[in-house]
C-alpha positions in Angstrom: 117.4 129.2 120.7 115.6 128.4 123.9 112.8 130.8 122.9 112.4 128.8 119.6 112.2 125.5 121.5 109.6 126.9 123.9 107.6 128.3 121.0 107.6 124.8 119.3 106.6 123.2 122.6 103.7 125.6 123.1 102.4 124.7 119.6 102.5 120.9 120.4 99.1 119.9 121.7 98.6 117.3 124.3 96.5 115.3 121.8 99.4 115.1 119.3 101.8 114.0 122.0 99.4 111.3 123.1 98.8 110.2 119.5 102.5 110.0 118.8 103.1 108.1 122.0 100.3 105.7 121.1 101.7 105.1 117.6 105.1 104.5 119.2 103.7 102.0 121.6 101.9 100.2 118.8 105.0 100.0 116.8 107.0 98.8 119.8 104.4 96.0 120.3 104.5 95.1 116.6 108.3 94.8 116.7 108.1 91.8 119.0 109.4 88.9 117.0 106.6 86.6 118.1 104.0 88.7 116.3 106.2 90.1 113.6 104.2 89.8 110.4 106.9 91.0 107.9 107.3 87.5 106.6 103.6 87.4 105.6 104.1 90.5 103.5 107.3 89.1 102.0 105.3 86.0 101.0 102.5 88.3 99.7 105.1 90.0 97.4 106.0 86.5 96.1 102.3 86.0 95.2 102.7 89.0 92.9 105.3 87.2 90.9 104.5 86.6 87.2 104.6 82.8 86.6 106.2 83.2 83.2 109.0 85.6 84.1 109.4 84.6 87.8 109.7 88.3 88.6 107.4 90.5 90.6 104.7 91.8 88.4 104.8 95.6 88.1 101.1 95.5 87.2 100.3 93.7 90.4 102.3 96.2 92.5 100.5 99.1 90.7 97.1 97.4 91.2 97.5 96.2 94.7 99.7 98.9 96.3 100.2 102.1 94.2 96.6 102.6 93.2 95.1 102.1 96.7 97.6 104.7 98.0 97.0 107.1 95.2 93.2 106.8 95.5 93.3 107.3 99.2 95.5 110.4 98.9 93.1 111.8 96.2 90.1 111.3 98.4 91.7 112.9 101.4 93.7 115.7 99.8 91.7 116.6 96.7 88.2 115.8 97.8 88.8 116.5 101.5 87.2 113.3 102.6 87.5 112.4 106.3 86.1 109.7 108.4 83.8 110.8 111.2 83.0 108.9 114.3 79.8 107.3 112.9 81.6 106.1 109.8 84.5 104.8 112.0 82.0 102.7 113.9 80.6 101.2 110.7 84.2 100.6 109.4 85.1 98.9 112.7 82.1 96.5 112.3 82.9 95.9 108.6 86.6 95.2 109.2 85.6 92.9 112.1 83.3 90.9 109.9 85.9 90.6 107.1 88.5 89.5 109.7 86.2 86.8 111.1 85.3 85.5 107.7 88.9 85.4 106.6 89.9 83.5 109.7 87.3 80.8 108.9 88.3 80.7 105.3 92.0 80.3 106.2 91.0 77.3 108.3 89.3 75.7 105.3 92.3 76.4 103.1 94.7 74.7 105.6 92.6 71.5 105.3 93.1 71.6 101.4 96.9 72.1 101.5 97.5 68.4 100.9 96.2 68.4 97.3 97.9 66.0 94.9 97.8 68.6 92.1 100.9 70.8 92.1 99.2 73.8 90.5 96.2 73.5 92.8 98.5 73.3 95.9 100.4 76.5 94.7 97.1 78.3 94.2 95.9 77.2 97.6 99.1 78.4 99.2 99.0 81.8 97.5 95.3 82.2 98.3 96.1 81.4 102.0 98.9 84.0 102.0 96.6 86.6 100.5 93.9 85.7 103.0 96.3 86.1 105.9 97.5 89.5 104.5 93.9 90.7 104.1 93.3 89.5 107.7 96.2 91.6 109.0 94.9 94.6 107.0 91.4 94.1 108.4 92.8 93.9 111.9 94.8 97.1 111.4 91.6 98.7 110.0 89.7 97.7 113.1 92.4 99.3 115.3 92.7 102.5 113.3 88.9 102.8 113.0 88.6 102.5 116.8 91.4 105.0 117.3 89.8 107.5 114.9 86.8 107.8 117.3 89.1 109.6 119.8 90.9 111.9 117.4 90.0 115.6 117.3 93.2 117.0 115.7 92.5 117.7 112.0 96.0 116.7 110.8 95.9 113.3 112.7 92.4 112.7 111.4 93.6 113.1 107.8 96.5 110.8 108.4 94.3 108.1 110.0 91.6 108.5 107.2 94.3 108.0 104.6 95.6 104.9 106.3 92.1 103.4 106.7 91.3 104.1 103.1 94.6 102.5 101.9 93.9 99.4 104.1 90.3 99.3 102.8 91.3 99.4 99.1 94.1 96.9 99.6 91.8 94.6 101.5 89.2 94.8 98.7 91.8 94.0 96.1 93.0 91.0 98.1 89.4 89.8 98.6 88.8 90.0 94.9 92.0 88.0 94.2 90.9 85.4 96.9 87.5 85.1 95.3 89.0 84.5 91.9 91.5 82.0 93.2 88.8 80.2 95.2 86.9 79.9 92.0 89.9 78.4 90.2 90.4 75.9 93.1 86.7 75.0 92.9 86.7 74.6 89.1 89.8 72.4 89.2 88.3 70.2 91.9 85.1 69.7 89.9 87.2 68.6 86.8 88.7 65.6 88.7 
């Protein structure tokens, strides 16, 4: 039994240990209740409710969660796509720009929250939640893109590539929803 344990320990690379410890540290930091963002994602799930049935829309879950995960896995596993250091730098910049723009947009939405129209107020609230969710995804994308620049292990690279792709697709879907809802808010404001 000791020989088996020693054989396993010999196969564990220093990079994997450091990567696992890094992920554990990040998770420990994220578990701090002052920065716990679980409530944001719970609210995002409420945005996916069908207004007629008042139940979470399966179509929204498929579109905003299942498809991004599936597409990411197809790209990484089937097409053997991986993010290299140069692409990671570009993604870091892109996620940073998206994050900055979303923060500015969230500030604008906060100023519109006192609308007298109930439907407009609900759309503004849901758009704000989606913008905050997209901001968190973009921030996670920045962190993962920066971390990918230091990964040499093929297995870890595939995991990080998959995570970055999932975050990218989910952010794109949320941005499209935000654009549409902003259009609705604008059109309703012009009708008054």
